[in-house]
A tleap script that builds the chain and sets N, CA, C and O, in Angstrom:
source leaprc.protein.ff14SB
mol = sequence {
  NMET LEU ASP THR ALA TYR LYS ALA SER LEU
  LEU ARG ARG ASN GLY VAL ALA ILE PRO GLU
  LEU SER ALA GLU GLY THR GLY PRO TRP ARG
  ALA ALA VAL ASP ALA LEU PHE ASP GLU TYR
  VAL ALA VAL ARG ALA ARG ARG SER LEU ARG
  GLU ALA GLU GLU ALA HIE GLU LEU GLU LEU
  LEU SER ARG LEU ALA ALA THR SER TYR PRO
  ARG ARG ARG ILE THR ASN TYR CALA
}
set mol.1.N position { 2.458 12.963 16.352 }
set mol.1.CA position { 2.522 13.748 14.875 }
set mol.1.C position { 4.352 13.952 14.443 }
set mol.1.O position { 5.102 14.751 15.003 }
set mol.2.N position { 4.614 13.312 13.691 }
set mol.2.CA position { 6.145 13.509 13.220 }
set mol.2.C position { 6.179 14.666 12.753 }
set mol.2.O position { 5.317 15.485 12.437 }
set mol.3.N position { 8.059 14.626 12.736 }
set mol.3.CA position { 8.247 16.412 12.683 }
set mol.3.C position { 8.594 16.137 11.097 }
set mol.3.O position { 8.892 15.087 10.527 }
set mol.4.N position { 8.443 17.485 10.599 }
set mol.4.CA position { 8.783 17.076 9.006 }
set mol.4.C position { 9.995 17.173 8.494 }
set mol.4.O position { 9.903 17.262 7.270 }
set mol.5.N position { 11.061 17.198 8.851 }
set mol.5.CA position { 12.293 16.642 8.795 }
set mol.5.C position { 12.203 15.459 8.807 }
set mol.5.O position { 13.002 14.831 8.113 }
set mol.6.N position { 11.176 14.718 9.619 }
set mol.6.CA position { 11.597 12.725 10.168 }
set mol.6.C position { 10.525 12.802 9.003 }
set mol.6.O position { 10.779 11.921 8.181 }
set mol.7.N position { 9.405 13.557 8.645 }
set mol.7.CA position { 9.140 12.820 7.409 }
set mol.7.C position { 9.279 12.854 6.007 }
set mol.7.O position { 8.789 12.184 5.098 }
set mol.8.N position { 10.463 14.276 6.079 }
set mol.8.CA position { 11.020 14.367 5.047 }
set mol.8.C position { 12.047 12.796 4.422 }
set mol.8.O position { 12.067 12.268 3.310 }
set mol.9.N position { 12.849 12.418 5.820 }
set mol.9.CA position { 13.432 11.201 6.155 }
set mol.9.C position { 13.203 10.415 5.623 }
set mol.9.O position { 14.021 9.824 4.918 }
set mol.10.N position { 11.271 9.899 5.824 }
set mol.10.CA position { 11.079 8.723 5.785 }
set mol.10.C position { 10.866 8.275 3.812 }
set mol.10.O position { 11.193 7.310 3.122 }
set mol.11.N position { 10.006 9.865 3.492 }
set mol.11.CA position { 10.025 9.828 1.821 }
set mol.11.C position { 11.739 9.613 0.674 }
set mol.11.O position { 11.996 9.099 -0.415 }
set mol.12.N position { 12.604 10.434 1.865 }
set mol.12.CA position { 13.543 10.018 0.950 }
set mol.12.C position { 13.981 8.360 0.756 }
set mol.12.O position { 14.359 7.738 -0.236 }
set mol.13.N position { 13.800 8.045 1.859 }
set mol.13.CA position { 14.057 6.861 2.243 }
set mol.13.C position { 13.492 4.935 0.803 }
set mol.13.O position { 13.886 3.850 0.377 }
set mol.14.N position { 12.260 6.046 0.788 }
set mol.14.CA position { 11.367 5.531 -0.163 }
set mol.14.C position { 11.307 5.797 -1.744 }
set mol.14.O position { 10.579 5.330 -2.620 }
set mol.15.N position { 11.981 6.395 -1.760 }
set mol.15.CA position { 12.489 6.412 -2.980 }
set mol.15.C position { 11.202 8.231 -3.670 }
set mol.15.O position { 10.437 8.333 -4.629 }
set mol.16.N position { 11.517 9.026 -2.804 }
set mol.16.CA position { 10.459 9.935 -3.221 }
set mol.16.C position { 11.461 11.449 -3.595 }
set mol.16.O position { 12.116 11.899 -2.655 }
set mol.17.N position { 11.519 12.000 -4.633 }
set mol.17.CA position { 12.137 13.242 -4.675 }
set mol.17.C position { 11.881 14.237 -3.092 }
set mol.17.O position { 11.402 13.460 -2.265 }
set mol.18.N position { 11.968 14.940 -2.787 }
set mol.18.CA position { 11.853 15.854 -2.090 }
set mol.18.C position { 12.520 17.605 -2.336 }
set mol.18.O position { 13.680 17.957 -2.550 }
set mol.19.N position { 11.395 18.342 -2.212 }
set mol.19.CA position { 11.772 20.002 -2.590 }
set mol.19.C position { 13.138 20.168 -1.838 }
set mol.19.O position { 13.538 19.452 -0.920 }
set mol.20.N position { 13.879 21.408 -2.481 }
set mol.20.CA position { 15.416 21.780 -1.700 }
set mol.20.C position { 14.998 22.879 -0.640 }
set mol.20.O position { 14.265 23.868 -0.659 }
set mol.21.N position { 15.538 22.455 -0.014 }
set mol.21.CA position { 15.213 23.886 1.419 }
set mol.21.C position { 15.593 25.426 0.634 }
set mol.21.O position { 16.644 25.538 0.004 }
set mol.22.N position { 14.788 26.367 0.734 }
set mol.22.CA position { 14.887 27.072 -0.484 }
set mol.22.C position { 15.455 28.533 0.286 }
set mol.22.O position { 15.651 28.530 1.502 }
set mol.23.N position { 15.627 29.419 -0.312 }
set mol.23.CA position { 16.051 30.393 1.029 }
set mol.23.C position { 14.987 31.759 1.136 }
set mol.23.O position { 15.349 32.880 1.492 }
set mol.24.N position { 13.799 31.430 0.796 }
set mol.24.CA position { 12.566 31.750 1.248 }
set mol.24.C position { 12.777 31.542 2.680 }
set mol.24.O position { 12.368 32.409 3.454 }
set mol.25.N position { 13.239 30.721 3.033 }
set mol.25.CA position { 12.313 29.978 4.590 }
set mol.25.C position { 12.251 28.613 4.570 }
set mol.25.O position { 12.917 28.010 3.728 }
set mol.26.N position { 11.364 27.844 5.584 }
set mol.26.CA position { 10.888 26.899 6.115 }
set mol.26.C position { 9.884 26.865 5.743 }
set mol.26.O position { 9.730 25.721 5.314 }
set mol.27.N position { 8.703 27.610 5.562 }
set mol.27.CA position { 7.434 27.440 5.842 }
set mol.27.C position { 7.140 26.852 4.405 }
set mol.27.O position { 6.466 25.822 4.435 }
set mol.28.N position { 7.533 27.329 3.075 }
set mol.28.CA position { 7.051 26.811 1.798 }
set mol.28.C position { 7.590 25.471 1.531 }
set mol.28.O position { 6.861 24.698 0.910 }
set mol.29.N position { 8.813 25.054 1.920 }
set mol.29.CA position { 9.526 23.382 2.248 }
set mol.29.C position { 8.447 22.333 2.704 }
set mol.29.O position { 8.034 21.237 2.328 }
set mol.30.N position { 8.200 23.245 3.720 }
set mol.30.CA position { 7.673 22.309 5.348 }
set mol.30.C position { 5.737 22.374 4.170 }
set mol.30.O position { 4.815 21.558 4.192 }
set mol.31.N position { 5.813 23.095 3.719 }
set mol.31.CA position { 4.105 22.742 3.323 }
set mol.31.C position { 4.297 21.839 2.269 }
set mol.31.O position { 3.637 20.813 2.430 }
set mol.32.N position { 4.923 21.861 1.322 }
set mol.32.CA position { 5.602 20.527 0.618 }
set mol.32.C position { 5.645 19.283 0.470 }
set mol.32.O position { 5.267 18.427 -0.329 }
set mol.33.N position { 6.600 19.438 2.129 }
set mol.33.CA position { 7.383 17.789 2.757 }
set mol.33.C position { 5.706 17.869 3.195 }
set mol.33.O position { 5.388 16.939 2.455 }
set mol.34.N position { 4.767 18.157 3.652 }
set mol.34.CA position { 3.754 17.932 4.026 }
set mol.34.C position { 2.578 17.052 3.169 }
set mol.34.O position { 2.097 15.920 3.126 }
set mol.35.N position { 2.445 18.563 2.428 }
set mol.35.CA position { 1.852 17.385 1.008 }
set mol.35.C position { 1.597 16.323 0.449 }
set mol.35.O position { 0.595 15.679 0.138 }
set mol.36.N position { 3.304 16.193 0.325 }
set mol.36.CA position { 3.921 14.597 -0.519 }
set mol.36.C position { 3.842 13.830 0.540 }
set mol.36.O position { 3.729 12.648 0.215 }
set mol.37.N position { 3.857 14.039 1.879 }
set mol.37.CA position { 3.658 13.149 3.238 }
set mol.37.C position { 2.363 12.453 3.123 }
set mol.37.O position { 2.288 11.226 3.059 }
set mol.38.N position { 1.634 13.019 3.104 }
set mol.38.CA position { -0.206 13.104 2.734 }
set mol.38.C position { -0.342 12.051 1.415 }
set mol.38.O position { -0.945 10.978 1.427 }
set mol.39.N position { 0.449 12.704 0.174 }
set mol.39.CA position { 0.075 12.095 -0.488 }
set mol.39.C position { 0.439 10.588 -0.750 }
set mol.39.O position { -0.284 9.776 -1.327 }
set mol.40.N position { 1.846 10.330 -0.158 }
set mol.40.CA position { 2.195 9.024 0.233 }
set mol.40.C position { 1.540 8.259 1.131 }
set mol.40.O position { 1.543 7.029 1.110 }
set mol.41.N position { 0.955 8.961 1.952 }
set mol.41.CA position { 0.327 7.845 3.017 }
set mol.41.C position { -0.904 7.171 2.221 }
set mol.41.O position { -1.253 5.993 2.294 }
set mol.42.N position { -1.732 8.653 1.097 }
set mol.42.CA position { -3.019 7.630 0.685 }
set mol.42.C position { -2.460 6.721 -0.159 }
set mol.42.O position { -2.970 5.647 -0.477 }
set mol.43.N position { -1.519 7.108 -0.484 }
set mol.43.CA position { -0.963 5.776 -1.666 }
set mol.43.C position { -0.859 4.493 -0.992 }
set mol.43.O position { -1.691 3.630 -1.272 }
set mol.44.N position { 0.059 4.250 -0.134 }
set mol.44.CA position { 0.327 3.376 0.538 }
set mol.44.C position { -1.272 2.312 1.045 }
set mol.44.O position { -1.677 1.188 0.746 }
set mol.45.N position { -1.873 3.657 2.109 }
set mol.45.CA position { -3.267 3.274 2.446 }
set mol.45.C position { -4.034 2.562 1.181 }
set mol.45.O position { -4.437 1.400 1.213 }
set mol.46.N position { -4.164 3.427 0.089 }
set mol.46.CA position { -5.136 2.805 -0.678 }
set mol.46.C position { -4.251 0.875 -1.753 }
set mol.46.O position { -4.774 -0.117 -2.261 }
set mol.47.N position { -3.271 1.197 -1.626 }
set mol.47.CA position { -2.197 -0.390 -2.026 }
set mol.47.C position { -2.657 -1.278 -1.336 }
set mol.47.O position { -3.095 -2.299 -1.866 }
set mol.48.N position { -2.669 -1.054 0.361 }
set mol.48.CA position { -2.958 -1.905 0.953 }
set mol.48.C position { -4.084 -2.511 1.658 }
set mol.48.O position { -4.167 -3.327 2.576 }
set mol.49.N position { -5.038 -1.774 0.854 }
set mol.49.CA position { -6.796 -2.281 1.095 }
set mol.49.C position { -7.081 -2.558 0.139 }
set mol.49.O position { -8.296 -2.723 0.029 }
set mol.50.N position { -6.332 -2.767 -1.005 }
set mol.50.CA position { -6.265 -3.088 -2.421 }
set mol.50.C position { -5.905 -4.793 -2.370 }
set mol.50.O position { -6.461 -5.787 -2.836 }
set mol.51.N position { -4.585 -4.542 -1.490 }
set mol.51.CA position { -4.364 -6.217 -1.363 }
set mol.51.C position { -4.980 -6.741 -0.734 }
set mol.51.O position { -5.443 -7.831 -1.072 }
set mol.52.N position { -5.316 -6.007 0.794 }
set mol.52.CA position { -6.667 -7.227 1.681 }
set mol.52.C position { -7.578 -7.511 0.834 }
set mol.52.O position { -8.014 -8.662 0.793 }
set mol.53.N position { -8.081 -6.480 -0.059 }
set mol.53.CA position { -9.318 -7.458 -0.687 }
set mol.53.C position { -8.790 -8.290 -1.554 }
set mol.53.O position { -9.449 -9.327 -1.630 }
set mol.54.N position { -8.178 -8.270 -2.009 }
set mol.54.CA position { -7.992 -9.080 -2.733 }
set mol.54.C position { -7.205 -10.085 -2.389 }
set mol.54.O position { -6.865 -10.646 -3.431 }
set mol.55.N position { -6.690 -10.658 -1.367 }
set mol.55.CA position { -6.617 -11.984 -0.677 }
set mol.55.C position { -7.692 -12.424 0.156 }
set mol.55.O position { -7.905 -13.615 0.385 }
set mol.56.N position { -8.548 -11.239 0.729 }
set mol.56.CA position { -9.970 -11.947 0.850 }
set mol.56.C position { -10.775 -12.739 -0.200 }
set mol.56.O position { -11.024 -13.930 -0.013 }
set mol.57.N position { -11.112 -12.193 -1.116 }
set mol.57.CA position { -11.626 -12.284 -2.459 }
set mol.57.C position { -10.800 -13.856 -3.068 }
set mol.57.O position { -11.310 -14.709 -3.795 }
set mol.58.N position { -9.405 -13.845 -2.481 }
set mol.58.CA position { -8.684 -15.011 -3.061 }
set mol.58.C position { -9.053 -16.507 -1.709 }
set mol.58.O position { -9.108 -17.726 -1.877 }
set mol.59.N position { -9.200 -15.801 -0.679 }
set mol.59.CA position { -9.859 -16.945 0.512 }
set mol.59.C position { -10.840 -17.646 0.279 }
set mol.59.O position { -11.121 -18.827 0.488 }
set mol.60.N position { -11.502 -16.520 -0.328 }
set mol.60.CA position { -12.778 -17.096 -0.682 }
set mol.60.C position { -13.251 -17.924 -1.645 }
set mol.60.O position { -14.005 -18.894 -1.573 }
set mol.61.N position { -12.737 -17.438 -2.498 }
set mol.61.CA position { -12.952 -18.115 -3.872 }
set mol.61.C position { -12.615 -19.976 -3.578 }
set mol.61.O position { -13.407 -20.912 -3.685 }
set mol.62.N position { -11.103 -19.991 -3.176 }
set mol.62.CA position { -10.576 -21.267 -1.811 }
set mol.62.C position { -11.000 -21.789 -1.631 }
set mol.62.O position { -10.804 -22.957 -1.967 }
set mol.63.N position { -12.055 -21.354 -0.873 }
set mol.63.CA position { -13.115 -21.948 0.319 }
set mol.63.C position { -13.928 -21.999 -0.542 }
set mol.63.O position { -14.071 -23.220 -0.606 }
set mol.64.N position { -14.748 -21.492 -1.451 }
set mol.64.CA position { -15.674 -22.217 -2.354 }
set mol.64.C position { -15.434 -23.240 -3.440 }
set mol.64.O position { -16.253 -24.080 -3.813 }
set mol.65.N position { -14.331 -23.082 -3.855 }
set mol.65.CA position { -13.747 -24.300 -4.546 }
set mol.65.C position { -13.139 -25.157 -4.183 }
set mol.65.O position { -12.302 -25.666 -4.929 }
set mol.66.N position { -13.383 -25.682 -2.715 }
set mol.66.CA position { -12.775 -26.222 -2.179 }
set mol.66.C position { -14.273 -27.321 -1.582 }
set mol.66.O position { -14.249 -28.528 -1.342 }
set mol.67.N position { -15.402 -26.397 -1.488 }
set mol.67.CA position { -16.813 -27.190 -1.195 }
set mol.67.C position { -17.697 -26.925 -1.811 }
set mol.67.O position { -18.834 -26.930 -1.338 }
set mol.68.N position { -17.449 -26.636 -2.965 }
set mol.68.CA position { -18.623 -26.553 -3.929 }
set mol.68.C position { -19.019 -28.146 -4.461 }
set mol.68.O position { -20.081 -28.706 -4.190 }
set mol.69.N position { -18.247 -28.554 -5.033 }
set mol.69.CA position { -18.155 -29.933 -5.460 }
set mol.69.C position { -17.889 -31.005 -5.150 }
set mol.69.O position { -16.736 -31.368 -4.918 }
set mol.70.N position { -19.202 -31.956 -5.061 }
set mol.70.CA position { -18.596 -33.187 -4.213 }
set mol.70.C position { -16.856 -33.740 -5.432 }
set mol.70.O position { -16.420 -33.737 -6.583 }
set mol.71.N position { -16.580 -34.069 -4.186 }
set mol.71.CA position { -15.136 -34.949 -4.841 }
set mol.71.C position { -15.572 -36.175 -5.005 }
set mol.71.O position { -16.184 -36.836 -4.166 }
set mol.72.N position { -15.230 -36.542 -6.219 }
set mol.72.CA position { -15.033 -37.609 -7.234 }
set mol.72.C position { -14.026 -37.980 -7.425 }
set mol.72.O position { -13.266 -37.239 -8.048 }
set mol.73.N position { -13.361 -39.840 -6.799 }
set mol.73.CA position { -12.207 -40.451 -7.602 }
set mol.73.C position { -12.411 -40.274 -8.580 }
set mol.73.O position { -13.619 -40.240 -8.816 }
set mol.74.N position { -11.196 -39.976 -10.154 }
set mol.74.CA position { -11.289 -40.943 -10.904 }
set mol.74.C position { -10.699 -41.382 -11.139 }
set mol.74.O position { -9.570 -41.082 -10.753 }
set mol.75.N position { -10.862 -42.319 -11.849 }
set mol.75.CA position { -9.988 -44.044 -12.193 }
set mol.75.C position { -9.947 -43.867 -13.401 }
set mol.75.O position { -10.490 -42.937 -13.998 }
set mol.76.N position { -9.263 -44.793 -13.906 }
set mol.76.CA position { -9.043 -44.899 -14.906 }
set mol.76.C position { -9.352 -46.434 -15.783 }
set mol.76.O position { -9.201 -46.765 -16.959 }
set mol.77.N position { -9.822 -47.098 -14.628 }
set mol.77.CA position { -10.470 -48.619 -14.946 }
set mol.77.C position { -11.057 -48.600 -16.608 }
set mol.77.O position { -11.683 -47.653 -17.085 }
set mol.78.N position { -10.770 -49.616 -17.204 }
set mol.78.CA position { -11.303 -50.299 -18.276 }
set mol.78.C position { -12.247 -50.778 -18.246 }
set mol.78.O position { -12.669 -51.373 -19.238 }
savepdb mol mol.pdb
quit
């Protein structure tokens, strides 16, 4: 399990705005950072799955295109 401070560091490195540590204590700050990190991880997972699906479909289409049609040699003989 990652520490909340490390999660905040990861989020900052990836351009996510982190709330400032308030005078109310670390409880609300930790909850906010954990929620932001959970959202960030979910967005990355969705993007990775979408990219994997696109790559799989592209590979499938490429295979189908290579094997679907008989190859003919096109000549320009009169």
